[in-house]
Biopython code that builds the backbone (N, CA, C, O; Angstrom):
import numpy as np
from Bio.PDB.StructureBuilder import StructureBuilder

atoms = [
    (1, "MET", "N", (9.445, -52.307, -46.389)),
    (1, "MET", "CA", (8.065, -51.099, -46.492)),
    (1, "MET", "C", (8.040, -51.081, -44.883)),
    (1, "MET", "O", (7.057, -50.449, -44.496)),
    (2, "LEU", "N", (8.515, -51.385, -44.247)),
    (2, "LEU", "CA", (8.749, -51.661, -42.574)),
    (2, "LEU", "C", (9.136, -50.047, -42.632)),
    (2, "LEU", "O", (8.447, -49.124, -42.199)),
    (3, "LEU", "N", (10.249, -49.973, -43.196)),
    (3, "LEU", "CA", (11.018, -48.895, -42.644)),
    (3, "LEU", "C", (10.773, -47.645, -43.565)),
    (3, "LEU", "O", (11.487, -46.651, -43.438)),
    (4, "TRP", "N", (9.768, -47.699, -44.486)),
    (4, "TRP", "CA", (9.641, -46.354, -45.230)),
    (4, "TRP", "C", (9.162, -45.632, -44.236)),
    (4, "TRP", "O", (9.842, -44.630, -44.015)),
    (5, "PRO", "N", (8.041, -45.801, -43.403)),
    (5, "PRO", "CA", (7.684, -44.591, -42.611)),
    (5, "PRO", "C", (8.906, -43.722, -42.019)),
    (5, "PRO", "O", (8.731, -42.508, -42.125)),
    (6, "ALA", "N", (10.308, -44.194, -41.317)),
    (6, "ALA", "CA", (10.730, -43.642, -40.848)),
    (6, "ALA", "C", (11.966, -43.065, -42.218)),
    (6, "ALA", "O", (12.446, -41.965, -41.942)),
    (7, "LEU", "N", (12.228, -43.376, -42.908)),
    (7, "LEU", "CA", (12.722, -42.477, -44.091)),
    (7, "LEU", "C", (12.144, -41.452, -44.584)),
    (7, "LEU", "O", (12.763, -40.398, -44.444)),
    (8, "SER", "N", (10.790, -41.393, -45.317)),
    (8, "SER", "CA", (10.239, -40.785, -46.017)),
    (8, "SER", "C", (9.865, -39.626, -44.771)),
    (8, "SER", "O", (9.341, -38.639, -45.286)),
    (9, "GLY", "N", (10.012, -39.491, -43.163)),
    (9, "GLY", "CA", (9.913, -38.764, -42.298)),
    (9, "GLY", "C", (8.138, -38.755, -42.010)),
    (9, "GLY", "O", (7.237, -37.948, -41.780)),
    (10, "GLY", "N", (8.274, -39.706, -42.132)),
    (10, "GLY", "CA", (6.050, -39.660, -42.415)),
    (10, "GLY", "C", (5.631, -40.561, -41.055)),
    (10, "GLY", "O", (6.754, -40.751, -40.589)),
    (11, "GLY", "N", (4.668, -41.252, -40.107)),
    (11, "GLY", "CA", (4.844, -42.233, -39.157)),
    (11, "GLY", "C", (4.540, -41.274, -37.801)),
    (11, "GLY", "O", (4.273, -40.083, -37.963)),
    (12, "GLY", "N", (4.582, -41.704, -36.831)),
    (12, "GLY", "CA", (4.365, -41.681, -35.470)),
    (12, "GLY", "C", (5.895, -41.081, -35.035)),
    (12, "GLY", "O", (6.094, -40.254, -34.145)),
    (13, "ALA", "N", (7.040, -41.786, -35.996)),
    (13, "ALA", "CA", (8.223, -41.936, -34.778)),
    (13, "ALA", "C", (8.373, -40.491, -34.990)),
    (13, "ALA", "O", (7.297, -40.151, -34.499)),
    (14, "GLY", "N", (8.859, -39.516, -35.321)),
    (14, "GLY", "CA", (9.416, -38.020, -34.974)),
    (14, "GLY", "C", (10.904, -38.259, -35.959)),
    (14, "GLY", "O", (11.138, -38.959, -36.944)),
    (15, "ILE", "N", (11.716, -37.323, -35.157)),
    (15, "ILE", "CA", (12.631, -36.638, -35.811)),
    (15, "ILE", "C", (13.746, -37.176, -34.790)),
    (15, "ILE", "O", (13.404, -37.319, -33.617)),
    (16, "THR", "N", (15.417, -37.564, -35.273)),
    (16, "THR", "CA", (15.492, -38.137, -33.941)),
    (16, "THR", "C", (16.829, -36.668, -33.027)),
    (16, "THR", "O", (16.739, -35.554, -32.511)),
    (17, "PRO", "N", (17.394, -37.212, -33.196)),
    (17, "PRO", "CA", (18.141, -36.542, -31.972)),
    (17, "PRO", "C", (18.937, -35.509, -33.058)),
    (17, "PRO", "O", (18.323, -34.447, -33.164)),
    (18, "ALA", "N", (20.183, -35.579, -33.903)),
    (18, "ALA", "CA", (20.925, -35.071, -35.021)),
    (18, "ALA", "C", (20.204, -34.595, -36.019)),
    (18, "ALA", "O", (20.741, -33.983, -36.942)),
    (19, "GLU", "N", (18.758, -34.837, -35.960)),
    (19, "GLU", "CA", (18.477, -34.141, -36.850)),
    (19, "GLU", "C", (17.415, -32.784, -36.924)),
    (19, "GLU", "O", (17.088, -32.100, -37.894)),
    (20, "ALA", "N", (17.015, -32.694, -35.448)),
    (20, "ALA", "CA", (16.771, -31.657, -34.877)),
    (20, "ALA", "C", (17.930, -31.216, -34.510)),
    (20, "ALA", "O", (18.021, -30.016, -34.771)),
    (21, "VAL", "N", (18.711, -31.574, -34.100)),
    (21, "VAL", "CA", (20.069, -30.483, -34.163)),
    (21, "VAL", "C", (20.510, -29.599, -35.650)),
    (21, "VAL", "O", (21.069, -28.507, -35.757)),
    (22, "GLN", "N", (20.138, -30.309, -36.442)),
    (22, "GLN", "CA", (20.476, -30.024, -38.192)),
    (22, "GLN", "C", (19.454, -28.578, -38.085)),
    (22, "GLN", "O", (19.726, -27.379, -38.014)),
    (23, "LEU", "N", (18.462, -29.171, -38.106)),
    (23, "LEU", "CA", (17.246, -28.048, -37.944)),
    (23, "LEU", "C", (17.098, -26.477, -37.309)),
    (23, "LEU", "O", (16.622, -25.470, -37.832)),
    (24, "MET", "N", (17.716, -26.687, -35.934)),
    (24, "MET", "CA", (18.164, -26.275, -35.188)),
    (24, "MET", "C", (19.298, -25.652, -35.271)),
    (24, "MET", "O", (19.634, -25.361, -34.123)),
    (25, "ASN", "N", (20.259, -25.204, -36.214)),
    (25, "ASN", "CA", (21.372, -24.890, -37.021)),
    (25, "ASN", "C", (21.237, -24.411, -37.852)),
    (25, "ASN", "O", (21.666, -23.257, -37.867)),
    (26, "ARG", "N", (20.695, -24.835, -38.857)),
    (26, "ARG", "CA", (20.524, -24.604, -40.543)),
    (26, "ARG", "C", (19.303, -24.262, -40.931)),
    (26, "ARG", "O", (19.192, -24.178, -42.154)),
    (27, "GLN", "N", (17.818, -23.909, -39.971)),
    (27, "GLN", "CA", (17.233, -23.536, -40.614)),
    (27, "GLN", "C", (16.406, -23.039, -39.392)),
    (27, "GLN", "O", (15.184, -22.925, -39.299)),
    (28, "LYS", "N", (17.541, -22.724, -38.321)),
    (28, "LYS", "CA", (17.035, -22.053, -36.814)),
    (28, "LYS", "C", (14.818, -22.420, -36.063)),
    (28, "LYS", "O", (13.774, -21.783, -35.924)),
    (29, "ALA", "N", (15.225, -23.479, -35.903)),
    (29, "ALA", "CA", (13.954, -24.107, -35.731)),
    (29, "ALA", "C", (13.814, -23.562, -34.379)),
    (29, "ALA", "O", (14.806, -23.443, -33.660)),
    (30, "VAL", "N", (12.888, -23.294, -34.070)),
    (30, "VAL", "CA", (12.245, -23.015, -32.381)),
    (30, "VAL", "C", (11.577, -24.343, -31.714)),
    (30, "VAL", "O", (10.750, -25.107, -32.211)),
    (31, "VAL", "N", (12.045, -24.367, -30.745)),
    (31, "VAL", "CA", (11.735, -25.544, -30.190)),
    (31, "VAL", "C", (11.564, -25.887, -29.042)),
    (31, "VAL", "O", (12.275, -25.485, -28.121)),
    (32, "VAL", "N", (10.515, -26.750, -28.892)),
    (32, "VAL", "CA", (9.278, -25.790, -27.551)),
    (32, "VAL", "C", (8.813, -27.116, -26.810)),
    (32, "VAL", "O", (8.518, -28.179, -27.356)),
    (33, "ASP", "N", (8.811, -26.836, -25.483)),
    (33, "ASP", "CA", (9.023, -28.118, -24.931)),
    (33, "ASP", "C", (7.599, -28.266, -24.026)),
    (33, "ASP", "O", (7.541, -27.540, -23.034)),
    (34, "VAL", "N", (6.300, -29.265, -24.330)),
    (34, "VAL", "CA", (5.659, -29.401, -23.999)),
    (34, "VAL", "C", (5.265, -29.649, -22.640)),
    (34, "VAL", "O", (4.178, -29.353, -22.143)),
    (35, "CYS", "N", (6.638, -30.452, -21.844)),
    (35, "CYS", "CA", (6.411, -30.994, -20.612)),
    (35, "CYS", "C", (5.686, -29.627, -19.347)),
    (35, "CYS", "O", (5.589, -28.411, -19.509)),
    (36, "SER", "N", (5.258, -30.584, -18.035)),
    (36, "SER", "CA", (4.923, -29.413, -17.332)),
    (36, "SER", "C", (6.194, -28.379, -16.915)),
    (36, "SER", "O", (7.287, -28.737, -17.353)),
    (37, "PRO", "N", (6.171, -27.041, -16.054)),
    (37, "PRO", "CA", (6.876, -26.808, -15.831)),
    (37, "PRO", "C", (7.993, -27.400, -14.898)),
    (37, "PRO", "O", (9.154, -27.016, -15.035)),
    (38, "GLN", "N", (7.671, -28.273, -14.011)),
    (38, "GLN", "CA", (8.476, -28.923, -12.893)),
    (38, "GLN", "C", (8.929, -30.297, -13.660)),
    (38, "GLN", "O", (9.274, -31.310, -13.052)),
    (39, "GLU", "N", (8.879, -30.189, -15.000)),
    (39, "GLU", "CA", (9.616, -31.608, -16.268)),
    (39, "GLU", "C", (10.657, -30.629, -16.931)),
    (39, "GLU", "O", (11.861, -30.817, -17.107)),
    (40, "PHE", "N", (9.804, -29.425, -17.287)),
    (40, "PHE", "CA", (11.243, -28.218, -17.913)),
    (40, "PHE", "C", (12.050, -27.905, -16.887)),
    (40, "PHE", "O", (13.078, -27.379, -17.312)),
    (41, "ALA", "N", (12.025, -28.007, -15.676)),
    (41, "ALA", "CA", (13.269, -27.523, -14.339)),
    (41, "ALA", "C", (14.032, -28.580, -14.469)),
    (41, "ALA", "O", (15.205, -28.479, -14.828)),
    (42, "GLN", "N", (13.631, -29.380, -14.275)),
    (42, "GLN", "CA", (14.283, -31.002, -14.900)),
    (42, "GLN", "C", (15.486, -31.123, -15.331)),
    (42, "GLN", "O", (16.536, -31.553, -14.854)),
    (43, "GLY", "N", (15.018, -30.469, -16.765)),
    (43, "GLY", "CA", (16.273, -30.698, -18.015)),
    (43, "GLY", "C", (15.436, -30.211, -19.391)),
    (43, "GLY", "O", (14.231, -30.446, -19.487)),
    (44, "HIS", "N", (16.323, -29.377, -20.647)),
    (44, "HIS", "CA", (15.123, -29.332, -20.960)),
    (44, "HIS", "C", (16.768, -28.771, -21.723)),
    (44, "HIS", "O", (17.829, -28.387, -21.233)),
    (45, "ILE", "N", (16.122, -29.039, -23.559)),
    (45, "ILE", "CA", (17.075, -28.764, -25.151)),
    (45, "ILE", "C", (17.360, -27.024, -24.456)),
    (45, "ILE", "O", (16.550, -26.321, -23.852)),
    (46, "GLY", "N", (18.633, -26.758, -24.781)),
    (46, "GLY", "CA", (18.868, -25.652, -24.547)),
    (46, "GLY", "C", (18.545, -24.364, -25.502)),
    (46, "GLY", "O", (18.894, -24.389, -26.683)),
    (47, "GLY", "N", (17.694, -22.951, -24.804)),
    (47, "GLY", "CA", (17.603, -22.258, -25.698)),
    (47, "GLY", "C", (15.466, -23.135, -26.056)),
    (47, "GLY", "O", (14.707, -22.660, -26.901)),
    (48, "ALA", "N", (15.153, -24.187, -25.268)),
    (48, "ALA", "CA", (13.866, -24.137, -25.967)),
    (48, "ALA", "C", (12.930, -23.573, -24.802)),
    (48, "ALA", "O", (12.999, -23.690, -23.578)),
    (49, "LYS", "N", (11.670, -22.654, -25.976)),
    (49, "LYS", "CA", (10.500, -22.432, -24.423)),
    (49, "LYS", "C", (9.685, -23.676, -24.021)),
    (49, "LYS", "O", (9.923, -24.775, -24.523)),
    (50, "SER", "N", (8.673, -23.471, -23.060)),
    (50, "SER", "CA", (8.401, -24.058, -21.869)),
    (50, "SER", "C", (6.713, -23.686, -22.116)),
    (50, "SER", "O", (6.129, -22.756, -21.560)),
    (51, "VAL", "N", (6.169, -24.544, -22.979)),
    (51, "VAL", "CA", (4.642, -24.291, -23.147)),
    (51, "VAL", "C", (4.073, -25.556, -22.905)),
    (51, "VAL", "O", (3.961, -26.361, -23.830)),
    (52, "PRO", "N", (3.773, -25.767, -21.983)),
    (52, "PRO", "CA", (2.648, -27.066, -21.551)),
    (52, "PRO", "C", (2.005, -27.095, -22.638)),
    (52, "PRO", "O", (1.722, -26.181, -23.414)),
    (53, "LEU", "N", (1.701, -28.577, -22.679)),
    (53, "LEU", "CA", (0.650, -28.978, -23.792)),
    (53, "LEU", "C", (-0.495, -28.706, -23.495)),
    (53, "LEU", "O", (-1.104, -28.426, -24.528)),
    (54, "GLY", "N", (-1.220, -28.628, -22.486)),
    (54, "GLY", "CA", (-2.471, -27.995, -22.077)),
    (54, "GLY", "C", (-2.657, -26.544, -22.539)),
    (54, "GLY", "O", (-3.683, -26.393, -23.202)),
    (55, "GLU", "N", (-1.976, -25.524, -22.369)),
    (55, "GLU", "CA", (-1.103, -24.410, -22.873)),
    (55, "GLU", "C", (-1.303, -24.298, -24.096)),
    (55, "GLU", "O", (-2.003, -23.341, -24.425)),
    (56, "LEU", "N", (-0.563, -25.583, -25.647)),
    (56, "LEU", "CA", (0.112, -24.960, -26.942)),
    (56, "LEU", "C", (-0.795, -24.198, -26.877)),
    (56, "LEU", "O", (-0.546, -23.074, -26.442)),
    (57, "GLU", "N", (-2.461, -24.600, -27.371)),
    (57, "GLU", "CA", (-2.979, -23.817, -28.068)),
    (57, "GLU", "C", (-3.331, -22.485, -28.196)),
    (57, "GLU", "O", (-3.578, -21.974, -29.288)),
    (58, "ALA", "N", (-3.363, -21.990, -27.311)),
    (58, "ALA", "CA", (-4.088, -20.767, -26.661)),
    (58, "ALA", "C", (-2.239, -19.817, -26.736)),
    (58, "ALA", "O", (-2.113, -18.594, -26.785)),
    (59, "LYS", "N", (-1.212, -20.713, -26.724)),
    (59, "LYS", "CA", (0.085, -19.714, -27.192)),
    (59, "LYS", "C", (1.126, -19.934, -27.501)),
    (59, "LYS", "O", (2.133, -19.276, -27.239)),
    (60, "LEU", "N", (1.026, -21.029, -28.190)),
    (60, "LEU", "CA", (2.132, -21.459, -29.355)),
    (60, "LEU", "C", (2.261, -20.144, -30.543)),
    (60, "LEU", "O", (3.322, -19.804, -31.067)),
    (61, "GLU", "N", (1.450, -19.770, -30.703)),
    (61, "GLU", "CA", (0.873, -18.047, -31.933)),
    (61, "GLU", "C", (2.175, -17.403, -30.659)),
    (61, "GLU", "O", (3.396, -17.561, -30.703)),
    (62, "GLY", "N", (1.549, -16.854, -29.874)),
    (62, "GLY", "CA", (2.264, -16.117, -28.828)),
    (62, "GLY", "C", (3.832, -16.023, -28.927)),
    (62, "GLY", "O", (4.577, -15.044, -28.941)),
    (63, "THR", "N", (4.097, -17.468, -28.997)),
    (63, "THR", "CA", (5.296, -17.807, -28.459)),
    (63, "THR", "C", (6.633, -17.823, -29.505)),
    (63, "THR", "O", (7.703, -17.219, -29.575)),
    (64, "VAL", "N", (5.846, -19.001, -30.365)),
    (64, "VAL", "CA", (6.612, -18.577, -32.245)),
    (64, "VAL", "C", (5.596, -18.116, -32.905)),
    (64, "VAL", "O", (4.519, -18.604, -33.245)),
    (65, "LYS", "N", (6.274, -16.731, -33.086)),
    (65, "LYS", "CA", (5.214, -15.452, -33.984)),
    (65, "LYS", "C", (5.420, -16.341, -35.801)),
    (65, "LYS", "O", (4.462, -16.584, -36.535)),
    (66, "ASN", "N", (6.814, -16.648, -36.116)),
    (66, "ASN", "CA", (6.925, -16.700, -37.990)),
    (66, "ASN", "C", (6.501, -18.313, -37.802)),
    (66, "ASN", "O", (6.957, -19.074, -36.948)),
    (67, "LYS", "N", (5.647, -18.582, -38.683)),
    (67, "LYS", "CA", (4.715, -19.776, -39.138)),
    (67, "LYS", "C", (5.405, -20.768, -39.933)),
    (67, "LYS", "O", (5.253, -21.988, -40.003)),
    (68, "ALA", "N", (6.209, -19.960, -40.528)),
    (68, "ALA", "CA", (7.528, -20.362, -41.425)),
    (68, "ALA", "C", (8.654, -21.362, -41.071)),
    (68, "ALA", "O", (9.165, -22.264, -41.736)),
    (69, "LEU", "N", (8.896, -20.890, -39.731)),
    (69, "LEU", "CA", (10.342, -21.904, -39.147)),
    (69, "LEU", "C", (9.732, -23.205, -38.490)),
    (69, "LEU", "O", (8.627, -23.420, -37.993)),
    (70, "PRO", "N", (10.684, -23.878, -38.641)),
    (70, "PRO", "CA", (10.200, -25.218, -37.983)),
    (70, "PRO", "C", (10.958, -25.134, -36.872)),
    (70, "PRO", "O", (12.079, -24.697, -36.615)),
    (71, "VAL", "N", (9.516, -25.996, -35.876)),
    (71, "VAL", "CA", (8.670, -26.393, -34.636)),
    (71, "VAL", "C", (9.008, -27.882, -34.609)),
    (71, "VAL", "O", (8.696, -28.870, -35.275)),
    (72, "ILE", "N", (9.816, -27.606, -33.503)),
    (72, "ILE", "CA", (10.468, -28.929, -32.667)),
    (72, "ILE", "C", (9.540, -29.192, -31.768)),
    (72, "ILE", "O", (9.625, -28.226, -31.011)),
    (73, "LEU", "N", (8.485, -30.066, -31.257)),
    (73, "LEU", "CA", (8.122, -29.999, -30.206)),
    (73, "LEU", "C", (8.484, -31.098, -29.029)),
    (73, "LEU", "O", (8.046, -32.185, -29.409)),
    (74, "VAL", "N", (9.064, -31.208, -27.857)),
    (74, "VAL", "CA", (9.858, -31.990, -27.261)),
    (74, "VAL", "C", (8.940, -32.343, -26.054)),
    (74, "VAL", "O", (8.183, -31.446, -25.682)),
    (75, "CYS", "N", (8.908, -33.539, -25.390)),
    (75, "CYS", "CA", (8.124, -33.781, -23.844)),
    (75, "CYS", "C", (9.511, -34.780, -23.174)),
    (75, "CYS", "O", (10.725, -34.776, -23.376)),
    (76, "ALA", "N", (8.715, -35.475, -22.419)),
    (76, "ALA", "CA", (9.320, -36.349, -21.790)),
    (76, "ALA", "C", (10.125, -37.508, -22.930)),
    (76, "ALA", "O", (11.314, -37.468, -23.245)),
    (77, "THR", "N", (9.241, -38.366, -23.341)),
    (77, "THR", "CA", (9.589, -39.342, -23.915)),
    (77, "THR", "C", (8.853, -39.470, -24.946)),
    (77, "THR", "O", (8.220, -40.510, -25.125)),
    (78, "GLY", "N", (8.800, -38.412, -25.830)),
    (78, "GLY", "CA", (7.953, -38.495, -26.963)),
    (78, "GLY", "C", (5.816, -38.683, -27.520)),
    (78, "GLY", "O", (5.173, -38.533, -28.559)),
    (79, "GLY", "N", (5.575, -38.988, -26.391)),
    (79, "GLY", "CA", (4.722, -39.281, -26.191)),
    (79, "GLY", "C", (3.658, -38.630, -26.222)),
    (79, "GLY", "O", (2.560, -39.139, -26.451)),
    (80, "ARG", "N", (3.936, -36.974, -25.911)),
    (80, "ARG", "CA", (2.728, -36.155, -25.834)),
    (80, "ARG", "C", (2.891, -35.410, -27.444)),
    (80, "ARG", "O", (1.960, -34.941, -28.099)),
    (81, "THR", "N", (3.984, -35.447, -27.746)),
    (81, "THR", "CA", (4.436, -34.376, -28.977)),
    (81, "THR", "C", (3.617, -34.844, -29.980)),
    (81, "THR", "O", (3.091, -33.891, -30.554)),
    (82, "LEU", "N", (3.324, -35.790, -30.383)),
    (82, "LEU", "CA", (2.102, -36.361, -31.429)),
    (82, "LEU", "C", (0.755, -35.595, -31.609)),
    (82, "LEU", "O", (0.155, -35.384, -32.663)),
    (83, "ARG", "N", (0.384, -35.195, -30.222)),
    (83, "ARG", "CA", (-0.794, -34.858, -30.205)),
    (83, "ARG", "C", (-0.427, -32.779, -30.433)),
    (83, "ARG", "O", (-1.177, -31.868, -30.782)),
    (84, "ALA", "N", (1.039, -32.796, -30.030)),
    (84, "ALA", "CA", (0.640, -31.253, -30.218)),
    (84, "ALA", "C", (1.680, -30.702, -31.514)),
    (84, "ALA", "O", (2.020, -29.521, -31.599)),
    (85, "VAL", "N", (2.109, -31.747, -32.477)),
    (85, "VAL", "CA", (2.576, -31.632, -33.380)),
    (85, "VAL", "C", (0.764, -30.997, -34.239)),
    (85, "VAL", "O", (0.490, -30.051, -34.978)),
    (86, "ALA", "N", (-0.083, -32.149, -33.602)),
    (86, "ALA", "CA", (-1.453, -31.489, -34.563)),
    (86, "ALA", "C", (-2.117, -30.709, -34.115)),
    (86, "ALA", "O", (-3.121, -30.328, -34.716)),
    (87, "ILE", "N", (-1.755, -30.217, -32.891)),
    (87, "ILE", "CA", (-2.058, -28.780, -32.798)),
    (87, "ILE", "C", (-1.164, -27.600, -32.808)),
    (87, "ILE", "O", (-1.521, -26.546, -32.282)),
    (88, "ALA", "N", (0.009, -27.742, -33.398)),
    (88, "ALA", "CA", (0.436, -26.920, -34.501)),
    (88, "ALA", "C", (-0.092, -26.903, -35.507)),
    (88, "ALA", "O", (-0.870, -25.967, -35.689)),
    (89, "LYS", "N", (0.090, -27.929, -36.618)),
    (89, "LYS", "CA", (-0.349, -27.808, -37.781)),
    (89, "LYS", "C", (-1.461, -27.604, -37.597)),
    (89, "LYS", "O", (-1.593, -27.990, -38.758)),
    (90, "LYS", "N", (-2.555, -27.347, -37.254)),
    (90, "LYS", "CA", (-4.391, -27.206, -36.610)),
    (90, "LYS", "C", (-3.855, -25.606, -36.642)),
    (90, "LYS", "O", (-4.750, -24.795, -36.880)),
    (91, "LEU", "N", (-2.174, -24.915, -36.380)),
    (91, "LEU", "CA", (-2.734, -23.661, -35.830)),
    (91, "LEU", "C", (-1.713, -22.749, -37.378)),
    (91, "LEU", "O", (-1.583, -21.574, -37.720)),
    (92, "GLY", "N", (-1.203, -24.068, -37.907)),
    (92, "GLY", "CA", (-0.736, -22.941, -39.431)),
    (92, "GLY", "C", (1.105, -23.294, -39.496)),
    (92, "GLY", "O", (1.805, -22.738, -40.343)),
    (93, "TYR", "N", (1.719, -24.335, -38.420)),
    (93, "TYR", "CA", (2.776, -24.341, -38.462)),
    (93, "TYR", "C", (3.414, -26.126, -38.959)),
    (93, "TYR", "O", (3.759, -27.229, -38.536)),
    (94, "ALA", "N", (3.135, -24.974, -40.585)),
    (94, "ALA", "CA", (2.973, -26.901, -41.277)),
    (94, "ALA", "C", (4.598, -27.448, -41.783)),
    (94, "ALA", "O", (4.960, -28.106, -42.758)),
    (95, "ASN", "N", (5.502, -26.717, -40.395)),
    (95, "ASN", "CA", (6.904, -27.119, -40.476)),
    (95, "ASN", "C", (7.281, -28.144, -38.979)),
    (95, "ASN", "O", (8.225, -28.768, -38.495)),
    (96, "ALA", "N", (6.239, -27.902, -38.764)),
    (96, "ALA", "CA", (6.066, -28.964, -37.114)),
    (96, "ALA", "C", (6.442, -30.555, -36.578)),
    (96, "ALA", "O", (5.694, -31.533, -36.571)),
    (97, "HIS", "N", (7.728, -30.467, -36.178)),
    (97, "HIS", "CA", (7.944, -31.969, -36.377)),
    (97, "HIS", "C", (8.397, -32.559, -34.103)),
    (97, "HIS", "O", (9.140, -31.874, -33.401)),
    (98, "SER", "N", (8.028, -33.231, -33.843)),
    (98, "SER", "CA", (7.830, -33.981, -32.879)),
    (98, "SER", "C", (9.498, -34.913, -32.703)),
    (98, "SER", "O", (9.725, -35.806, -33.520)),
    (99, "LEU", "N", (10.599, -34.581, -31.545)),
    (99, "LEU", "CA", (10.884, -35.054, -31.273)),
    (99, "LEU", "C", (10.856, -36.142, -30.702)),
    (99, "LEU", "O", (10.194, -36.371, -29.690)),
    (100, "GLY", "N", (11.948, -37.354, -31.590)),
    (100, "GLY", "CA", (11.155, -38.912, -31.676)),
    (100, "GLY", "C", (12.206, -39.693, -30.092)),
    (100, "GLY", "O", (13.434, -39.716, -30.014)),
    (101, "GLY", "N", (11.103, -40.286, -28.936)),
    (101, "GLY", "CA", (11.564, -39.821, -27.951)),
    (101, "GLY", "C", (12.145, -39.453, -27.068)),
    (101, "GLY", "O", (13.041, -40.015, -26.438)),
    (102, "GLY", "N", (11.512, -38.093, -26.887)),
    (102, "GLY", "CA", (11.756, -36.868, -26.261)),
    (102, "GLY", "C", (13.064, -36.179, -25.527)),
    (102, "GLY", "O", (13.844, -35.700, -26.351)),
    (103, "MET", "N", (13.494, -36.017, -24.056)),
    (103, "MET", "CA", (13.858, -36.014, -23.756)),
    (103, "MET", "C", (15.019, -37.226, -23.579)),
    (103, "MET", "O", (16.248, -37.146, -23.580)),
    (104, "LYS", "N", (14.217, -38.250, -23.443)),
    (104, "LYS", "CA", (14.609, -39.414, -23.078)),
    (104, "LYS", "C", (16.136, -39.602, -24.329)),
    (104, "LYS", "O", (17.300, -39.576, -23.930)),
    (105, "SER", "N", (15.877, -39.718, -25.309)),
    (105, "SER", "CA", (16.301, -40.225, -26.667)),
    (105, "SER", "C", (17.543, -38.670, -26.848)),
    (105, "SER", "O", (18.646, -38.711, -27.394)),
    (106, "TRP", "N", (16.860, -37.401, -26.173)),
    (106, "TRP", "CA", (18.174, -36.456, -25.979)),
    (106, "TRP", "C", (19.459, -36.534, -25.380)),
    (106, "TRP", "O", (20.535, -36.012, -25.676)),
    (107, "ARG", "N", (19.052, -37.422, -24.332)),
    (107, "ARG", "CA", (20.313, -37.421, -22.635)),
    (107, "ARG", "C", (20.711, -38.696, -23.685)),
    (107, "ARG", "O", (21.838, -38.569, -24.164)),
    (108, "ASP", "N", (19.904, -40.004, -24.155)),
    (108, "ASP", "CA", (21.107, -41.038, -24.674)),
    (108, "ASP", "C", (21.775, -40.851, -25.827)),
    (108, "ASP", "O", (22.658, -41.606, -26.234)),
    (109, "ALA", "N", (21.227, -39.444, -26.618)),
    (109, "ALA", "CA", (22.083, -38.835, -27.651)),
    (109, "ALA", "C", (23.766, -38.188, -27.058)),
    (109, "ALA", "O", (24.724, -37.895, -27.773)),
    (110, "ASN", "N", (23.652, -38.100, -25.264)),
    (110, "ASN", "CA", (24.491, -36.880, -25.356)),
    (110, "ASN", "C", (24.606, -35.863, -25.758)),
    (110, "ASN", "O", (25.615, -35.407, -26.296)),
    (111, "LEU", "N", (23.167, -35.102, -25.491)),
    (111, "LEU", "CA", (23.483, -33.896, -26.342)),
    (111, "LEU", "C", (23.316, -33.060, -25.231)),
    (111, "LEU", "O", (22.421, -33.420, -24.466)),
    (112, "PRO", "N", (23.947, -32.011, -24.919)),
    (112, "PRO", "CA", (23.349, -30.839, -23.601)),
    (112, "PRO", "C", (21.882, -30.965, -22.815)),
    (112, "PRO", "O", (20.923, -31.430, -23.431)),
    (113, "VAL", "N", (21.782, -30.643, -21.787)),
    (113, "VAL", "CA", (20.868, -30.171, -21.113)),
    (113, "VAL", "C", (21.181, -29.689, -20.360)),
    (113, "VAL", "O", (22.052, -29.965, -19.535)),
    (114, "ALA", "N", (20.018, -28.171, -20.558)),
    (114, "ALA", "CA", (19.545, -27.455, -19.453)),
    (114, "ALA", "C", (18.857, -27.121, -18.599)),
    (114, "ALA", "O", (17.643, -27.294, -18.709)),
    (115, "ARG", "N", (19.465, -26.470, -17.343)),
    (115, "ARG", "CA", (18.515, -26.783, -16.327)),
    (115, "ARG", "C", (18.207, -25.530, -15.907)),
    (115, "ARG", "O", (19.207, -24.820, -16.014)),
    (116, "ASN", "N", (17.090, -24.823, -15.394)),
    (116, "ASN", "CA", (16.836, -23.232, -14.380)),
    (116, "ASN", "C", (15.840, -23.657, -13.255)),
    (116, "ASN", "O", (15.469, -22.836, -12.417)),
]
sb = StructureBuilder()
sb.init_structure("model")
sb.init_model(0)
sb.init_chain("A")
sb.init_seg("    ")
for serial, (resi, resn, name, xyz) in enumerate(atoms, 1):
    if name == "N":
        sb.init_residue(resn, " ", resi, " ")
    sb.init_atom(name, np.array(xyz, "f"), 0.0, 1.0, " ", f" {name:<3s}", serial, name[0])
structure = sb.get_structure()
């Protein structure tokens, strides 16, 4: 029973880096990084759009116009993305996901990190 939230996609854990890559490759998911601009500059998922959490409600609709696309919300460790997912769903993004563990889990999975 303890595994059910993880297996069903529910709960607060979010999706894994591998699941995020699948969504990006198969369903053209949009990655939105809700970190501060300084954190974003230190490293982010390639192609991610930077929208700090405090600006998400005002800027998400302008950043991701197609609400049918999956949206993957990312922060440094996954803590802020649960709030970000709630904001996205309130705005009509029914297919919004949190990257469980954030950029830390992405790096731990040895996936590429972009810097600018």
